[in-house]
N, C-alpha and C positions, 0 to 999 in steps of 0.2 A: 504493500500500500504506500509506504514511504517512497519507494523507488518510482512508482507511478506518479506521485505528487511532484517529485523533483523533476521528472521528465516533462511533465506538463508545464511546470514553472519555467524551465529552460526554453521550451517551445514558445511559451507566451512572451518571453523576453526577446525573442528573435522576430524582428519585423523588417524583412528585406527592403520594402519600399521606404520606410523611414530611414534605415541605415544608408541606402543609396542616396537619398535626398541630402543627408548631412555630409557624407563623404564627397559626393560629386560637387555639391554646392561649395564646400570648403576648398576643394582643389581648384575649382574655377575662379573663386574669389581671390585665392592666394596668387594664382597665376596672373590674374588681372592686375593685382596690386604690385607684384614683384617682377613680373615679366616671365615669358615662357623660357627664355634661356637660363635665367637665374633659378627658376623652379626646377628645370631639368638638371642643372648642376647640383642642386640640393638633393635631388633623388639619387644622383650618382654618389654623392658624399655619404648618404645614408646606406646605399648598397655596399660601399667600401668598408663600412663598419663590420660586415660579416667576414671580411677577408683580413689577412695579416697586415698589420700596419707597417710602419717604418722599419726596414730591415737594417739595423745598425751594424750587424756583422758583415753583411755583403758590402755595405757602403765603406766600412772601415778597410776591408781588404782592397777594394778598388782604390781608395785614397793611398794606401800603403804602396800599391803597385805604381801609382802615378808618381809618388815621391821617389821610388827606386828608379823609374824611367828618367825623371828629371835629373837625378844625381848621376845617372850613367851617361845620358846623352845630351843633357842640357835642356833648358826650358824651350828653346826655339826648335830643337830637332825632335824632341820627345813626342810620341804619339800614343799615349796609354789609353786603355779602355776606360771610359768614363763611368762614374758611379751610377747606379740605377736611380738615385734620387735626382730630380731635375735641378734643384737648387745647388746641390753639391757638384753636380756635373758642370753647371755654369761657373762655379767657383774654380774648378780645375781648369776649364777652358780659359778663364781670365788669367790664371797663373801661368798658363802656357803662352798666352799672347803678350801680356803686359803685367809682369809680376811686381808692380809697384804697390806700396801700401795704400795709396789713394784709390787705385783701380780695384784692389781686392776689397777694400772697405765699401766701395760703391756697389760692387757685385753682391756683397753680403746684405747690404741694406735693401737692395732691390728684391732679392730673393725672400727676405723676411717680410717685406711689405706685401709682396704677391701672395705669400702663404697666409698672412693675416687677413688680407682682403677676401680670399677664397673662403676661409673658415668663417669669418664674420658674415659673409653673404649667405652661405648655406644655413648657418644657425639662425640667421634672421628670418629666412623663409619659413622654417618650421616654427619659430616663435610666433610669427604672424599667423600661421595656420592654427596654432593653438589658441590665439585670440579670436579667430573667425569661427572656429568650430562651435563654440557655445552660441554664437550669434545665429548660425544656421540651425542649431537645435531649437532656438527660440522661434525662428521663422517656421520650422516644421510644426512647432506647437501651435502657432497662430493659424497655420493652414489646417491643422487637424480640428481646431476649435471652430474654424469657419465652416466645417462640414456639419456642425451641429445646428442645422437650420430647423426646419419643421418637417421631419420625416413623417411620412404617412404609411399606412399599411401595417401588416402584421409584423414586419421586420424592423419596426421603428426602434425597439430596444437594442437589437443587435447592431443596428447602424450607429446609434449613439455610443455604445460601448466600444465599437471598432474605432470610431473617431477619437474618443478619449484615450484609448490605448495608443493610437498613433501619435497623438499629441504628447503623451508622457514619454514614449519611446524616443522621439526625436530630441527632447531635452536631455534624456539619459545618454544617448549616443553622442551628442555634442560634447558633454562633459567628459565622457570616457575617451573620445578621440583626442581631446585637448590634453588631458592629464596623463593618459596612458600611452599615447603615441607621439603627438607633436612636440610637447615640451620635453619629454625624455630624449627624443631624437636630437633636438637642438642642444641639449646639455651633453649628450654623448659625442656629437660632432665637435663641440668645443673642447671637451676633455681629450679626445683623440688628437686634435690639431695641436693643443698645447704640449702634450707629451711628445709628439713628433718634433715640434719646434725645439724643445729642450734637447732631445737627442741629436737633432741636426746641428744645433748650435755647439754642442760639445764636440762633435766630430769636426766641425769647421774650425773651432779654436785649436784642436789638436793638429789638424792639417796645416794651418797657417803657422803655428808654432814650430812644427817640424821643418816647414819650408824656410822659415826665417833662420833657423839654426843651421840648416845645410847651406844656405846662401852665405851666412857669415863664416862658416867653416871653409868655404871654397876660397882658396887664395886667388887674389886678382892676377890677371895675366900681366906679365912683365913686358914692358916695351922693349922692342928689339932695336939696339943701337948699332948702326953701321960703323965700321971702322974700329970697333972696340974689340980687342983681342980677347 
C-alpha cells in the first residue's frame, strides 16, 4: 500500500507540459538576454565539467621539454611540442619569438584575462538562468490559474484540479531548476576555472623561473677580435 502511494505521488509530481514550459521558457529567455553564442559557450563549459580538467602533469612535461629544447638549440632555433593548455602554449611561443620580460608578462596577462572572461561569461549565463527560472515558474502558475474560468459539464472538477496542479507544478519546477541546476552549475564552473587558473599560474611561474635561470647561466658570446693572436 505504501509503495502504491509513493508511486502515485511521484507520478503526480511529474507534469511534462509544465516542466517543458519552464525549461524551454528559461532557455529562450536566457539566450535572448545573453546571446546565442554566449549561451552555447556556457553549455560547453558545463559539459566540460564531466571531463578531466587541467592536466598539470602533461603541461609540466611539455614545458620541461620546451626548456630542454631551448637550452640545447637556443630560443630562435628550438621547435618543441607545445603544451596542451592554450595559455601555456602561447607563453612558450612568446618565449621562442621574443623572450623579453615585457613580452612574457604581456602574454601572461592576456592569457589570464581571456580565461577570466570565459569563466565569468559562462557562470553569468547560468546565474541569469537561475534568476529567470522562478520567473517562468510564476508565468506557468499564472497560465494555469487562467484556465480556471467557468468550466461546465461533468468534468468541471477534474478540469479545475488539473489547472491547479499545473499551476503548482510550474512554480515547483522553476525553483528546482534554479537551485538544483542553474546556480550549482554557475558555482561549479567558477570553482573549476579558479582551480585551473591557480594550477596554470604555478606552472607559468615555474617555466619563467627556469627560463630566466638558464638564460642567466648561459655565458654571453665573446666578440671575435681580428688580428689578436
